[in-house]
A tleap script that builds the chain and sets N, CA, C and O, in Angstrom:
source leaprc.protein.ff14SB
mol = sequence {
  NMET SER LEU GLN ASP ASP LEU SER ALA VAL
  ARG ARG ASN LEU ASP GLU LEU THR ARG LYS
  VAL GLU GLN LEU GLU GLN GLN ALA ARG ARG
  GLN LYS PRO GLY PRO ALA ALA ALA PRO ASP
  PRO SER ARG MET VAL THR ILE PRO ASP THR
  PRO TYR ASP ASN ALA LEU TRP THR ASP THR
  ASP ASP GLU GLY LEU GLY ALA ARG ASP ARG
  ARG ALA CPRO
}
set mol.1.N position { 17.318 58.760 12.021 }
set mol.1.CA position { 17.448 58.593 10.629 }
set mol.1.C position { 16.448 59.039 9.980 }
set mol.1.O position { 15.305 59.045 10.438 }
set mol.2.N position { 16.812 59.518 8.687 }
set mol.2.CA position { 15.879 60.496 7.801 }
set mol.2.C position { 15.109 59.491 6.952 }
set mol.2.O position { 15.770 58.514 6.599 }
set mol.3.N position { 13.829 59.546 6.555 }
set mol.3.CA position { 12.845 59.033 5.736 }
set mol.3.C position { 14.214 58.309 4.598 }
set mol.3.O position { 14.799 57.226 4.617 }
set mol.4.N position { 14.301 59.366 3.806 }
set mol.4.CA position { 15.387 58.721 2.880 }
set mol.4.C position { 16.020 57.547 3.062 }
set mol.4.O position { 16.026 56.614 2.260 }
set mol.5.N position { 16.784 57.601 4.563 }
set mol.5.CA position { 17.899 56.814 5.094 }
set mol.5.C position { 17.122 55.245 5.219 }
set mol.5.O position { 17.666 54.159 5.017 }
set mol.6.N position { 15.736 55.484 5.600 }
set mol.6.CA position { 15.064 54.348 5.818 }
set mol.6.C position { 14.731 53.800 4.675 }
set mol.6.O position { 14.831 52.573 4.673 }
set mol.7.N position { 14.334 54.333 3.608 }
set mol.7.CA position { 13.789 53.821 2.663 }
set mol.7.C position { 15.038 53.311 1.632 }
set mol.7.O position { 14.812 52.478 0.754 }
set mol.8.N position { 16.498 53.956 1.857 }
set mol.8.CA position { 17.631 53.143 1.264 }
set mol.8.C position { 18.009 52.053 1.967 }
set mol.8.O position { 18.903 51.369 1.468 }
set mol.9.N position { 17.448 51.651 3.233 }
set mol.9.CA position { 17.914 50.513 3.941 }
set mol.9.C position { 16.950 49.487 3.367 }
set mol.9.O position { 17.414 48.506 2.786 }
set mol.10.N position { 15.341 49.688 3.521 }
set mol.10.CA position { 14.648 48.969 2.868 }
set mol.10.C position { 15.051 48.228 1.554 }
set mol.10.O position { 15.144 47.030 1.285 }
set mol.11.N position { 15.277 49.474 0.766 }
set mol.11.CA position { 15.903 48.816 -0.907 }
set mol.11.C position { 16.779 48.146 -0.772 }
set mol.11.O position { 16.630 47.253 -1.606 }
set mol.12.N position { 18.108 47.892 0.050 }
set mol.12.CA position { 18.990 47.226 0.028 }
set mol.12.C position { 18.576 45.916 0.622 }
set mol.12.O position { 18.852 44.855 0.061 }
set mol.13.N position { 17.804 45.986 1.945 }
set mol.13.CA position { 17.162 44.960 2.228 }
set mol.13.C position { 16.406 43.915 1.508 }
set mol.13.O position { 16.468 42.704 1.723 }
set mol.14.N position { 15.738 44.480 0.690 }
set mol.14.CA position { 14.578 43.998 -0.346 }
set mol.14.C position { 15.877 43.204 -1.318 }
set mol.14.O position { 15.923 41.982 -1.464 }
set mol.15.N position { 16.688 43.986 -1.805 }
set mol.15.CA position { 17.410 43.469 -2.761 }
set mol.15.C position { 18.411 41.944 -2.243 }
set mol.15.O position { 18.691 40.840 -2.709 }
set mol.16.N position { 18.655 42.674 -1.120 }
set mol.16.CA position { 19.584 40.915 -0.819 }
set mol.16.C position { 18.701 40.044 -0.546 }
set mol.16.O position { 19.085 38.950 -0.960 }
set mol.17.N position { 17.447 39.974 0.077 }
set mol.17.CA position { 16.118 39.293 -0.083 }
set mol.17.C position { 16.166 38.399 -1.521 }
set mol.17.O position { 16.239 37.177 -1.648 }
set mol.18.N position { 16.105 39.353 -2.460 }
set mol.18.CA position { 15.918 38.861 -3.910 }
set mol.18.C position { 16.951 38.123 -4.288 }
set mol.18.O position { 16.639 37.021 -4.738 }
set mol.19.N position { 17.983 38.351 -4.253 }
set mol.19.CA position { 19.555 37.441 -4.231 }
set mol.19.C position { 19.534 36.305 -3.896 }
set mol.19.O position { 19.982 35.247 -4.338 }
set mol.20.N position { 18.748 36.737 -2.741 }
set mol.20.CA position { 18.797 35.260 -1.787 }
set mol.20.C position { 18.059 34.208 -1.943 }
set mol.20.O position { 18.350 33.024 -1.778 }
set mol.21.N position { 16.750 34.863 -2.382 }
set mol.21.CA position { 15.844 33.882 -3.082 }
set mol.21.C position { 15.996 33.322 -4.663 }
set mol.21.O position { 15.445 32.317 -5.114 }
set mol.22.N position { 16.800 34.148 -5.310 }
set mol.22.CA position { 17.074 33.590 -6.586 }
set mol.22.C position { 18.177 32.265 -6.217 }
set mol.22.O position { 18.069 31.194 -6.814 }
set mol.23.N position { 19.113 32.470 -5.279 }
set mol.23.CA position { 20.088 31.831 -5.067 }
set mol.23.C position { 19.509 30.312 -4.717 }
set mol.23.O position { 20.055 29.297 -5.149 }
set mol.24.N position { 18.323 30.301 -3.873 }
set mol.24.CA position { 17.452 29.251 -3.592 }
set mol.24.C position { 16.939 28.455 -4.347 }
set mol.24.O position { 16.926 27.228 -4.243 }
set mol.25.N position { 16.327 29.344 -5.438 }
set mol.25.CA position { 15.420 28.755 -6.499 }
set mol.25.C position { 16.659 28.071 -7.677 }
set mol.25.O position { 16.375 27.281 -8.577 }
set mol.26.N position { 17.734 28.488 -7.449 }
set mol.26.CA position { 18.705 27.974 -8.539 }
set mol.26.C position { 19.078 26.729 -7.748 }
set mol.26.O position { 18.829 25.606 -8.186 }
set mol.27.N position { 19.693 26.944 -6.548 }
set mol.27.CA position { 19.602 25.414 -5.784 }
set mol.27.C position { 18.649 24.183 -6.109 }
set mol.27.O position { 18.928 23.019 -6.397 }
set mol.28.N position { 17.403 24.847 -5.961 }
set mol.28.CA position { 16.109 23.684 -6.140 }
set mol.28.C position { 16.132 23.265 -7.343 }
set mol.28.O position { 15.703 22.154 -7.654 }
set mol.29.N position { 16.635 24.099 -8.176 }
set mol.29.CA position { 16.507 23.337 -9.817 }
set mol.29.C position { 17.929 22.437 -10.114 }
set mol.29.O position { 18.109 21.619 -11.016 }
set mol.30.N position { 18.792 22.831 -9.139 }
set mol.30.CA position { 20.100 21.997 -9.577 }
set mol.30.C position { 19.859 20.764 -8.782 }
set mol.30.O position { 20.650 19.844 -8.988 }
set mol.31.N position { 18.853 20.564 -7.859 }
set mol.31.CA position { 19.066 19.090 -7.121 }
set mol.31.C position { 18.073 18.390 -7.968 }
set mol.31.O position { 17.047 18.830 -8.486 }
set mol.32.N position { 18.515 17.391 -7.992 }
set mol.32.CA position { 17.611 16.213 -9.046 }
set mol.32.C position { 16.774 15.888 -7.989 }
set mol.32.O position { 17.028 15.944 -6.785 }
set mol.33.N position { 15.246 15.371 -8.822 }
set mol.33.CA position { 13.915 14.944 -8.162 }
set mol.33.C position { 14.306 13.736 -7.994 }
set mol.33.O position { 14.751 13.179 -8.998 }
set mol.34.N position { 14.269 12.994 -6.760 }
set mol.34.CA position { 14.201 11.501 -6.421 }
set mol.34.C position { 13.032 10.992 -6.158 }
set mol.34.O position { 12.099 11.787 -6.050 }
set mol.35.N position { 12.807 9.745 -6.011 }
set mol.35.CA position { 11.628 9.185 -5.443 }
set mol.35.C position { 11.381 9.611 -3.943 }
set mol.35.O position { 12.286 9.862 -3.146 }
set mol.36.N position { 10.339 9.645 -3.732 }
set mol.36.CA position { 9.412 9.949 -2.583 }
set mol.36.C position { 10.442 9.444 -1.494 }
set mol.36.O position { 11.066 8.472 -1.918 }
set mol.37.N position { 10.643 9.655 -0.777 }
set mol.37.CA position { 11.622 9.000 0.635 }
set mol.37.C position { 10.616 8.191 1.657 }
set mol.37.O position { 9.863 8.755 2.451 }
set mol.38.N position { 10.748 6.689 1.484 }
set mol.38.CA position { 9.732 5.903 2.013 }
set mol.38.C position { 10.217 5.829 3.552 }
set mol.38.O position { 11.371 5.626 3.930 }
set mol.39.N position { 8.798 6.089 4.546 }
set mol.39.CA position { 9.375 6.244 5.531 }
set mol.39.C position { 10.203 5.177 6.336 }
set mol.39.O position { 10.352 4.010 5.974 }
set mol.40.N position { 10.695 5.714 7.427 }
set mol.40.CA position { 11.458 4.780 8.581 }
set mol.40.C position { 10.681 3.748 9.183 }
set mol.40.O position { 9.919 4.193 10.041 }
set mol.41.N position { 10.623 2.495 9.012 }
set mol.41.CA position { 10.009 1.496 9.939 }
set mol.41.C position { 10.077 1.561 11.277 }
set mol.41.O position { 9.119 1.519 12.049 }
set mol.42.N position { 11.634 1.702 11.650 }
set mol.42.CA position { 12.244 1.812 13.022 }
set mol.42.C position { 11.082 3.284 13.633 }
set mol.42.O position { 10.644 3.240 14.782 }
set mol.43.N position { 10.736 4.434 12.719 }
set mol.43.CA position { 10.054 5.260 13.557 }
set mol.43.C position { 8.998 5.164 13.562 }
set mol.43.O position { 8.422 6.144 14.034 }
set mol.44.N position { 7.927 3.781 12.983 }
set mol.44.CA position { 6.541 4.110 12.813 }
set mol.44.C position { 6.001 3.573 14.360 }
set mol.44.O position { 6.689 2.868 15.098 }
set mol.45.N position { 4.723 4.028 14.660 }
set mol.45.CA position { 4.232 3.806 15.938 }
set mol.45.C position { 3.175 3.140 15.361 }
set mol.45.O position { 2.480 3.655 14.485 }
set mol.46.N position { 2.949 1.661 15.935 }
set mol.46.CA position { 1.646 1.206 15.793 }
set mol.46.C position { 0.337 1.549 16.720 }
set mol.46.O position { 0.528 1.512 17.936 }
set mol.47.N position { -0.553 1.774 16.401 }
set mol.47.CA position { -1.815 2.262 16.822 }
set mol.47.C position { -2.971 1.371 16.917 }
set mol.47.O position { -3.608 1.139 15.890 }
set mol.48.N position { -3.373 0.759 18.206 }
set mol.48.CA position { -4.239 -0.444 18.191 }
set mol.48.C position { -5.442 0.210 17.990 }
set mol.48.O position { -5.767 1.360 18.288 }
set mol.49.N position { -6.241 -0.937 17.284 }
set mol.49.CA position { -7.871 -0.948 16.961 }
set mol.49.C position { -8.493 -0.834 18.537 }
set mol.49.O position { -9.473 -0.135 18.792 }
set mol.50.N position { -7.930 -1.452 19.320 }
set mol.50.CA position { -8.581 -1.488 20.508 }
set mol.50.C position { -9.268 -0.319 21.192 }
set mol.50.O position { -8.552 0.681 21.132 }
set mol.51.N position { -10.374 -0.119 21.798 }
set mol.51.CA position { -11.038 1.127 22.053 }
set mol.51.C position { -9.940 1.566 23.241 }
set mol.51.O position { -9.039 0.781 23.538 }
set mol.52.N position { -10.037 2.551 23.744 }
set mol.52.CA position { -8.696 3.300 25.042 }
set mol.52.C position { -9.897 2.902 26.394 }
set mol.52.O position { -11.103 2.818 26.162 }
set mol.53.N position { -9.506 2.766 27.297 }
set mol.53.CA position { -9.703 2.664 28.539 }
set mol.53.C position { -10.697 3.833 29.203 }
set mol.53.O position { -10.060 4.705 29.793 }
set mol.54.N position { -12.131 4.001 29.208 }
set mol.54.CA position { -12.491 5.028 29.700 }
set mol.54.C position { -12.038 5.687 31.066 }
set mol.54.O position { -12.371 6.857 31.253 }
set mol.55.N position { -11.372 5.086 31.946 }
set mol.55.CA position { -10.990 5.764 32.659 }
set mol.55.C position { -9.602 6.603 32.636 }
set mol.55.O position { -9.058 7.118 33.613 }
set mol.56.N position { -9.116 6.620 31.157 }
set mol.56.CA position { -8.130 7.623 30.936 }
set mol.56.C position { -9.075 9.165 30.710 }
set mol.56.O position { -8.519 10.262 30.666 }
set mol.57.N position { -10.469 8.986 30.595 }
set mol.57.CA position { -10.974 10.218 29.744 }
set mol.57.C position { -11.641 10.949 31.598 }
set mol.57.O position { -12.102 12.086 31.706 }
set mol.58.N position { -11.526 10.102 32.620 }
set mol.58.CA position { -12.158 10.929 33.813 }
set mol.58.C position { -11.900 12.054 34.155 }
set mol.58.O position { -10.676 12.159 34.080 }
set mol.59.N position { -12.625 13.592 34.719 }
set mol.59.CA position { -12.397 14.356 34.761 }
set mol.59.C position { -11.694 15.133 33.555 }
set mol.59.O position { -10.793 15.937 33.790 }
set mol.60.N position { -12.100 14.889 32.353 }
set mol.60.CA position { -11.845 16.175 31.481 }
set mol.60.C position { -12.966 16.697 30.977 }
set mol.60.O position { -14.104 16.267 31.166 }
set mol.61.N position { -12.655 17.609 30.346 }
set mol.61.CA position { -13.497 18.601 29.271 }
set mol.61.C position { -13.687 18.340 28.289 }
set mol.61.O position { -12.750 17.793 27.707 }
set mol.62.N position { -14.885 18.543 27.564 }
set mol.62.CA position { -15.071 18.388 26.108 }
set mol.62.C position { -14.794 19.715 25.627 }
set mol.62.O position { -15.451 20.736 25.828 }
set mol.63.N position { -13.397 19.517 24.755 }
set mol.63.CA position { -12.915 20.707 24.239 }
set mol.63.C position { -13.977 21.540 23.421 }
set mol.63.O position { -14.620 21.140 22.451 }
set mol.64.N position { -14.020 22.646 23.950 }
set mol.64.CA position { -14.938 23.585 23.232 }
set mol.64.C position { -16.511 23.905 23.365 }
set mol.64.O position { -17.259 24.727 22.838 }
set mol.65.N position { -16.704 22.624 24.544 }
set mol.65.CA position { -18.385 22.221 25.361 }
set mol.65.C position { -18.139 22.722 26.562 }
set mol.65.O position { -19.211 23.005 27.096 }
set mol.66.N position { -17.191 22.976 27.267 }
set mol.66.CA position { -17.239 23.227 28.737 }
set mol.66.C position { -16.996 22.120 29.217 }
set mol.66.O position { -16.739 21.138 28.520 }
set mol.67.N position { -17.048 22.112 30.663 }
set mol.67.CA position { -17.228 21.018 31.763 }
set mol.67.C position { -18.641 20.421 31.522 }
set mol.67.O position { -19.672 20.993 31.167 }
set mol.68.N position { -18.415 19.144 31.803 }
set mol.68.CA position { -19.849 18.246 31.570 }
set mol.68.C position { -20.753 18.617 32.655 }
set mol.68.O position { -21.952 18.609 32.374 }
set mol.69.N position { -20.337 19.008 34.086 }
set mol.69.CA position { -21.341 19.170 34.965 }
set mol.69.C position { -22.078 20.965 34.943 }
set mol.69.O position { -22.915 21.404 35.732 }
set mol.70.N position { -21.439 21.685 33.804 }
set mol.70.CA position { -22.200 22.853 33.678 }
set mol.70.C position { -22.854 23.197 32.376 }
set mol.70.O position { -22.807 22.540 31.336 }
set mol.71.N position { -23.418 24.233 32.575 }
set mol.71.CA position { -24.040 24.405 30.982 }
set mol.71.C position { -23.618 25.909 30.459 }
set mol.71.O position { -23.099 26.896 30.982 }
set mol.72.N position { -24.093 25.578 29.207 }
set mol.72.CA position { -22.956 26.948 28.435 }
set mol.72.C position { -23.904 28.037 28.588 }
set mol.72.O position { -25.052 27.646 28.799 }
set mol.73.N position { -23.770 29.077 28.550 }
set mol.73.CA position { -24.366 30.393 28.889 }
set mol.73.C position { -25.300 30.636 27.711 }
set mol.73.O position { -25.976 31.664 27.660 }
savepdb mol mol.pdb
quit
């Protein structure tokens, strides 16, 4: 392809992108803004306030700090 062909293809793609964005903007304007959707209680997860068992953290590294038994350079 020549440079002119490439430029023409880019222009066509940009024009198509512009049309698609305009269509999406029109669709967004047509939709009526409703109240914010309330969270579905059946999908909510309860996280307890009790501390986690320390056994869960054995043999783990502190992210960004390296291994516990080694020193940073």
